[in-house]
N, C-alpha and C positions, 0 to 999 in steps of 0.2 A: 199539719197538712199531709194528706196522703200522697203517695208517689205518683208521678206522671211519666217517668222516663221509661220508654220501651224501645229497645233496639228495632230499627226498621219501621217504626210506627209512623214516621213522618217522611219517609223517603219512598221512592218508587221501588217496588220489588220486582225482581226478575220473574217471579212466579206468575202464572196465568191468573187473571182477575176472577174472583169468585162470581159465579152467575148471579144476576140481580134477582131472579125469581126466588121469592120467599126468603131472601137474605135478611131483610129487616126483621122478619119474624124469628129467624134463627138467632140472630144477635140479641134481640130483646128477650127471647126466651132464656138463653144462657145467662144474660145479665140478671133477669128476675130471680133465677135460682141462686145465683151468687149473692144477691142482696138478701135473700131469705137465709142463706147460710151465715152471712155477716150478722143478721139480726139474731139468729140462734146463738152465735158466739157472744154477742153482747148480753143476751139474757142469761147465759150460763155463767158468765164472769162478771156480772154487774155489781156484785157485792165485794168491795175491798180488794180489788185486784191490784197487786203491787205495780207501781209505775215502771219498775224495771222489767217486769214481765211484758207489759205493753210495748215497751221499746224493743225488746228482743223480738216480739211478734212482728213489729213493723220492719225491722231489719230483715227478718226471715221472709217477709212478704216481698221486699225489694229484691232479694235474691231470686225468689220464685218468678218475678217478672222476666228475668233473663232466661230462666228455665222454660217458661211458656213459649217465648220466642225461639228458643233453641230446639224445641220439640214440635215445631209447626208441621213437620212431615209425619208426625204420629198424632192424629186428631184426638184419639182416645186418651192418650197420656197428657197431651196439652190441656184437654178439658179437665182431667183430674187435678192437674197442677193449678188450673184456674180456680177450681172450687177450694183447694187447699189455701190458695192465696187469699180468697175472700174470707175464709175462716180466720186466718191470721190477721187480716185487715180489721175484722170485727173485733178481735181481742185488742188490737192496737188502739182503736178509737173508743174502747169501752170506758176508760177513765173520764173522757170528755163528756160522753153521752150520759154516764152515770151522774156526773157532777150537775149537769143541767136538769136531769130528771129529779134531783133533790132540791135544787134552788129555783128552777124555773121550768117546771114540767110542760107548761104551755108552749114554751120556746121549742121544745123537741117536736111536739106534734105539729106546730106551725111550720117548722123548718122542713119536716118530712113531707107535709102536704104541698108546700110551696115548691119543693124540689121536684116532686112528681108532676105537678101541674106545669111547672116551668119546662121540664124536659119534653113533655107532650107538646107544648106550644112551640118550642125550638124545632123539634122534629117536624111538626106540621108546617112550619114556615119553610124549611128546606125542601120538603116534598111538594108543597103547593107552589112555590115560587122558583124553585131550581137554584136558590142562592148557594153559591159555591165560594167559600173563603179559604180554600186549601192553599192558595198562593200566599196567604198571610201566616201559615203555620210556623215558619221560621221566626217571624217577628214575635209571635206569641211565646215561643220557646225561650227566646232571649228575655222577654218580659218576665216569664216565670222564673228563670234563673236569677234575674235581678231581684225579684220579690223574695226568693229564698235567702239571698245574701242579705237583703235589708232585714228580713226576719231574724236572722242569726245575729246581726249587729245590734238589732233593737233589744235583744235579750240582755245586753249589757249597758246600753246607753239610753234605751227607751225613747227614741225620737219619733216613733210612729205609734199611733194609738191602735189597739186591737181591732176596733171597729173599722178604722180606715183600711187597715190591712185586710180585713175580711171583705170589704167592698171591692178592693182591687183584685183579691182572689176570685170573687164572684164574677167580675168582669172578664178576667182571663179565662176562667173555665167555661163561661158562657160562650166565648169565642171558640174554645176547643170543642165544645158540644156541637156547635154549628158546623165546624170542620169535620167532625166524626160522622155526623149524619149525612153530610155531603159526600163523604168517602163511601159510606154504605150505599147511598143512592147511585153512585158512579160504578158500583160493583165491587168495591173493596180495595182498590189500588193494589191488588195482589196479596192482601192480608187474608188470613183465615177468619171464619166467624168467631173463633175463640179470641183471637187477637183484637178484633173489633169490639167484642163484648168487654174485653179488659179495658179498652180505652173509654167506652161508655160508662162502665162501672166506676172508673176513676174520676170521670167527670161528675157523676152523681154524688160520690162520696165527698169530693172537694166542695161542690156547691152546697151540699147539705151542711158540712162543717162550717162553711162561711156564713150561711143563713142562720145556723144555730148560734154563732157568736153575735150576729147582728140582732136577732130576736131576743137572745138572752140578755145582752147589754141594754137593749131598749126596754125590756121588762123590768130590769133592775133599776133603771132610772125612774120609771113610772111608779115604782113602789117607794122610792125615797122622797 
């Protein structure tokens, strides 16, 4: 699972809210470039990347999340850090994507297409209906922390199936996506476009990984 923790990402900021005009376009544009950078990292490191390297990249990405928030007053530096973060994140998830590309390539394409379509639908719902679930963000954070704890414990006692874990992950990050689009629609809650793009990027990656597990397992059962 990719990181979701961002200081100040779920609280009200003292900063002035980002104007709503063109904000969605800014955020999605930054996010799209970040996803392209992650895809490039996966392509470059797709063959036999050591798992240790991927974990180091994920840890480095986690550190960069704090740096992104710490440099919000310097938009250029913050943007550069975001792109560096997406490169490290791409390296971090490369072993997972490479595995499925070898054993169930259709799962990768289906997960990518479903993720893109799903994000479009969720964003459209928020903008068309005004749905605002930001008051539930604390509950979702508690659910995510609980899921992480369950995942760690399950590494040793295996009391939850990977597919069930993926469905719960999908549900949680679907909720986060609705919250993040509502935040953008409301003007950003004082967050910068880079911070909001970071949140949307993390939603995308976690939804993609959850769907990859779901499609990959379902494809594996159908072949047996």
